[in-house]
Every structure is written in structure tokens, then in C-alpha cells.
C-alpha positions in Angstrom: -8.1 18.0 26.8 -10.9 16.2 24.9 -13.7 14.4 26.5 -12.8 10.7 26.3 -15.8 8.6 25.7 -14.4 5.1 25.9 -11.6 2.8 25.1 -12.3 1.0 21.8 -11.1 -2.2 20.1 -9.0 -2.0 17.0 -11.6 -4.0 15.0 -14.2 -1.4 15.7 -11.9 1.5 14.7 -11.1 -0.3 11.4 -14.8 -1.0 10.9 -15.7 2.7 11.3 -12.8 3.6 9.0 -13.8 1.1 6.3 -17.5 2.1 6.5 -16.6 5.8 5.6 -13.5 5.1 3.4 -14.0 2.8 0.4 -10.8 1.7 -1.1 -10.7 3.1 -4.7 -7.7 3.4 -7.1 -7.8 7.2 -7.1 -8.1 7.7 -3.3 -5.6 7.7 -0.5 -7.8 5.5 1.7 -5.5 2.5 1.4 -2.6 4.6 2.6 -4.6 6.0 5.5 -5.8 2.5 6.5 -2.2 1.4 6.5 -1.3 4.2 8.9 -4.0 3.1 11.2 -2.6 -0.4 11.2 0.9 0.9 11.9 -0.4 3.1 14.7 -2.3 0.1 16.1 1.0 -1.9 16.2 3.0 1.0 17.6 0.5 1.6 20.5 -0.3 -2.1 21.1 -3.9 -1.9 20.1 -4.7 1.0 22.5 -7.4 3.3 21.1 -9.9 5.8 22.5 -13.0 7.3 21.0 -13.3 10.9 21.9 -15.1 14.1 21.1 -12.5 16.9 20.9 -12.7 20.4 22.2 -12.3 23.2 19.7 -8.8 23.9 21.1 -7.7 20.3 20.7 -8.9 20.3 17.0 -7.0 23.5 16.2 -3.8 22.1 17.8 -3.8 18.8 15.8 -0.5 18.4 13.9 -0.9 17.7 10.2 1.8 15.9 8.3 3.4 17.2 5.0 0.8 17.6 2.2 1.2 18.9 -1.3 -0.8 16.8 -3.9 2.1 16.9 -6.3 1.1 13.6 -7.7 -2.4 15.0 -8.5 -0.9 18.0 -10.3 -0.8 20.3 -7.2 1.7 23.1 -7.6 1.7 24.6 -4.0 2.9 22.9 -0.8 0.2 23.3 1.8 2.0 21.7 4.8 5.8 21.5 5.0 7.8 18.5 6.0 7.9 19.7 9.6 4.1 19.6 9.9 1.7 22.3 10.9 -1.3 22.7 13.2 -4.9 22.7 11.8 -5.1 26.4 12.9 -1.9 27.4 11.0 -2.8 25.4 7.9 -6.3 27.0 7.8 -4.7 30.5 8.1 -2.1 29.7 5.4 -4.7 28.6 2.9 -6.8 31.7 3.7 -3.8 33.8 2.7 -3.3 32.0 -0.6 -6.1 33.1 -3.0 -4.5 31.0 -5.8 -4.5 27.8 -3.9 -7.8 26.7 -5.4 -6.5 26.9 -9.0 -3.0 25.7 -8.1 -4.2 22.6 -6.3 -7.5 21.6 -7.8 -7.4 18.0 -6.5 -6.8 19.1 -2.9 -9.4 21.9 -3.2 -12.0 19.5 -4.5 -11.6 17.4 -1.3 -11.7 20.5 0.9 -14.8 21.9 -0.7 -16.6 18.6 -0.4 -16.0 18.6 3.4 -17.2 22.2 3.8 -20.8 20.9 3.6 -20.3 17.7 5.5 -19.5 17.3 9.2 -20.3 13.8 10.4 -17.2 11.8 9.6 -14.8 11.2 12.4 -11.1 11.8 12.2 -8.3 9.4 13.1 -5.4 10.5 15.2 -2.5 9.2 17.3 -0.9 10.3 20.5 2.6 10.5 18.8 4.0 10.4 15.2 3.7 7.0 13.6 7.2 5.4 13.4 8.3 3.9 10.1 6.3 6.3 8.0 8.2 8.9 6.0 5.4 11.5 6.4 5.9 11.5 10.1 9.6 11.3 10.6 10.3 15.0 10.4 7.4 16.3 12.4 8.6 19.1 14.8 7.1 20.5 17.9 4.5 17.7 18.2 4.7 17.1 22.0 1.4 17.8 23.6 -0.5 17.6 20.3 -2.6 14.9 18.7 -1.2 13.7 15.4 -3.3 13.4 12.2 -3.7 10.0 10.6 -6.8 10.6 8.5 -9.1 13.6 8.0 -6.7 16.4 6.8 -9.1 17.8 4.2 -12.0 17.6 6.6 -10.2 19.5 9.3 -9.1 22.2 7.0 -12.5 22.5 5.4 -14.2 22.8 8.8 -11.7 25.6 9.6 -12.3 27.5 6.4 -16.1 27.1 6.5 -16.4 28.5 10.0 -17.4 25.1 11.7 -14.4 25.5 14.0 -15.3 29.2 15.0 -16.1 29.5 18.7 -19.8 30.5 18.2 -20.4 27.6 15.8 -18.3 24.9 17.5 -19.9 25.3 20.9 -23.3 24.4 19.4 -22.0 21.0 18.2 -21.0 17.9 20.1 -17.4 18.3 18.9 -15.3 16.5 16.4 -15.4 12.8 16.8 -12.0 11.2 16.9 -10.4 7.8 17.2 -7.0 8.2 18.8 -4.3 5.5 18.8 -2.2 5.5 21.9 -4.6 7.3 24.1 -5.2 5.2 27.2 -8.5 5.4 29.0 -7.5 4.9 32.6 
């Protein structure tokens, strides 16, 4: 499993999120921040800051994702969820994805050239959130809260390939429900 750096206070997690995620009308940042707050309540304020191994990153479970509201025509991630590895392979096998889901593709291509932002995860699905209620086969996996486009972009751009990933410190993650003991 990942290298745990330290337990971290909720206020610091939210400060990091807010620094990198301005709340704008056209963004999903308010929704993601709400997920972090729900996860914080579910896990009683227990958070860890980690640097994830390549294997851990590829096994992160992503929730349903389709961008239908933004004009997207193709479902990327089904209601049962999908690992980062499987989602990356799925999009590689869909040459029309770029034109069918321009909003999603714009976010993915942005993150292909950027690497420094952390991802936000949880040790189990967030209760009370419709995107997480049907996740299947999530035991033993970290669950995505924020960073879906980043994770897919890094997979598509080769940043998660073994020869590239081993040269980096790893993906920084803030994980709700991961106790440092």
C-alpha cells in the first residue's frame, strides 16, 4: 500500500482543496468539496496525507461519470464504478470520445500537461451520495472523491507507466478514513 506520510486535520485538507479548486459556476468543485465534507463526517475527521504507489493509483475506484449535463454523449464510467486502469483502457479504445464528450476531454487534456495537484480519496464509498451507492467490488480499493480527470489524463499521457512513475515521488493523496496508527 501507499506510503503514509502523516495524519492530517480536516481544516488542512479543506485548505489544500480550496487552494487548488476555486468555486466557479461552471465547475464541479462545489460538489467535490461537499463530498469531502460528507467523507469527513463519515470517517469522524480521520484523514491521511499519502504518496501512492503506481499500483494503488491504478486500483482507485472511480464513480459513475458521463458529462451528460455538459453535452457528453458517451458514458465513460458505469454506475458500478471502474478502476483508473480500466477507465484509461476504455477511453484508449474509444477514438470518438474526444468529439463525443468535449467537456470531459477538455479537462483530461488540461491535466495531461500538469501533475502537481493532489487527489482526494476515501477508504470506502461515501454514504448518502447517489454516485457512490452502487459501486461494486470496492473492497481493498481507495475510492475517488476528487481528481477523476487528473487520474485518467495521467494514465493516458504515460505518467502512470512504470518507467515514468518510478521517477516521480508518486501521486499525492488526501484519504478520508485512513488511520495513521
